[in-house]
N, C-alpha and C positions, 0 to 999 in steps of 0.2 A: 342752541338747545342741547342739554346733556342727554346722552343716550342712557336708557335704563338697562339693567342687566338682562331683561327679557328680550330687548332688541339687539343686544350685542351678538355679533358672530364670533367664531373662534379667532378670526384674524384680528378682531378688535381688542382681544385680551391684552392687557399689559403682561409683562413677564411674570409678575407676582400673581396676577389673576390666573394666568395659565398654570403656574405651579400649583396653586390652590385647587384648581379643578382636576389637575392630574392626580393630586393626593386623594381626591374623591373618586378616582377611577373613572373619570368622564372620558368616554371614547373619543368625542370630538376634540377634547383638549389634547389627548395623546396624539391624534392625527395631526393637529396643528403643531405640536412639539416636533414631530418628525419633519414636517414641512419647513419649520423655522430653523431647526438646529442640525439636521442630518449632514448638510454640507460642511458645517463647522466641525462636527464630530469626525467625519472622514478626513478632513484637512488636518486635524490634530493627530489622527492615527498615522496618516501618511508622512507627516513631519517627523515622526519618530522612526517609523519603519523604513523610510526612504534611505536611511544611512546603511541599512542592512539588506539590500536587495538580493544579495547572493544567498541568503538563508531564509528570507521571508517572501512568501508568495502572496498572490491575491486571496488565496484561500485563508491565509493567516489574517489578512486584513478583515475578512468577513467574520472570522472567529473572534477577533478582538472586538468588532462591533457588537457581536452577540453577547460577549462577556461584559461590555460596557452597559448594555441594556439590563443584563442580569444584575450587575452591581447597582444600577439605578433603582431597581425594583425590589432588591433583596431586603429581608428583614423589615417588611412594611414600609418600603421606600425610604429607608433611613437616610441614605445619602441625599435624597431630594429634600427631606425634612431638615437636614443640617444646614442647608443654604440660608444665610442670614443677610437679607438686603440692607439691614441697618449698618453693616460694616462697610457699605459703599461699593460692594461688588455687584456686578451684573450677573444675571442668571446664565448668560452665554459664557462668561468667564468660568463660572463654576462647572458648567457642563463640559467645557473644553478641558478643564483640569481632570475631571473624572475620566474622560476619554484618553487623555495623555497617560494617566496612571495605568489604565487598563492596557495600553500598548506596551509600556515598560514592563509591566507584570508578565505579559505574554512573552516578551523577549527574554526575560530572566528564566522563564520556564523552558523556553527553547534551548537556551545555553546549557541547561542542566540535562538535556536529553542525551542519551548515548548516541554515538554515530550510527546512522542507519543507511541502508542501501535503498535504491529505488525498488518499488514493489514489482516492477517487471522483471527484476533480476531473480525473483523467486522461481521463475520458470526454469532456471538453470540449476536450481538446487536439487541435490539428491539425498535421500535418506541414508544415514550411515549404517543402519541395521538392514539385514537382508529382508526383502519384501516377500511375505508368504505367497503372494500371487505369483511372483517370479519363480519361487521355488517349485510351485505346482507345475508351471509352464515348462520349466527346465526338465522336470521329471517326465512329463508327457513327451517332450521332444526326444529324450534319451530312450524312452520305451519304444518310440517309433524307429529310432536309429538301430536299436538292438534287434528289433524284428527284421529290419531290412538287411542287417548284416548276416542273418542266418542264410541268406541266399549267396553269400560270398564265400570264396575259398578260405581255407585256414590261413594261407599266406597273406591274402588281402586283409583279413581281419587283424592279423598281426600288424600290418602296415598302418591300419586305421588307429590301432591302440598306440603304436609308437609315435605317430605323427600328430594325431588329433587329440588323443587323451593324455599321453605322457608329455607331449609338447616338445619332442626332440627336434633338433635342427635337421635339415636335409642331409648334412654331412654325417650326423650321428645315426640317422635312419639308414643311410647307405652302408655304414660300417656294420650296424647291427644285422642287416639283412643280406650283407655281402653282395651288394649291387653298386652300380655307379650312381653318382649324384644326379646325372642326367636322367637315369631311369627313375629316380625318386620323384623328380619334377613331373615326368611324364605320367607316372603311376598315380601321383597325387591328383592330377587333372582328371584322369579317367575314372578313378574311384569316386571322386567327388560328384561327377556327373551321374554315375550309376547310382550312387547313394541318394542323390536328390530325386532321381526318378523313382527309386524303390520306395522312399519315404512318402512321396506324393501319392503313389498307388495305394499304399497301406492306409494313409490318411483318408483317401477318397472312399 
């Protein structure tokens, strides 16, 4: 006894009946399409991308699958309407061809992308221009240091300027202040400790 259309379930549809109902935007037909052809679609995608595993990830595979569905439904499902069973092709072969083309299109797009680094590397990037926030913080720090230096002797302030501001070497500081290099190192340590304490007191 032949089943009537009313008694047919989605699993009973022939490929042509399935396509016809998909064109009518039948939700059950589309769910049956995914059940029937998703494995084929992913197999076709992996067949293409499997040769390029170094540049193609699983995210790319999912993106290709999404593009395949978009291609299938775009322009009033034009590609689905183009399938002609009279030419002796099976719907599965046509779907596989669309999936394969989507994969190759994606790979061509990837090949045209400029080289990029991993997103995590952005953590190490620094802005080439001076950060206004850093500028304000530097100004605040120097204000504190200048206040602290008012407690120091004229000779110690000169040492700070030569060593920390002008950036002279210990040998150059020793020559400028007419002291030994050993004294420079000793004075550097003492002044730094005193300066840190003075700045901390002022900041508090």
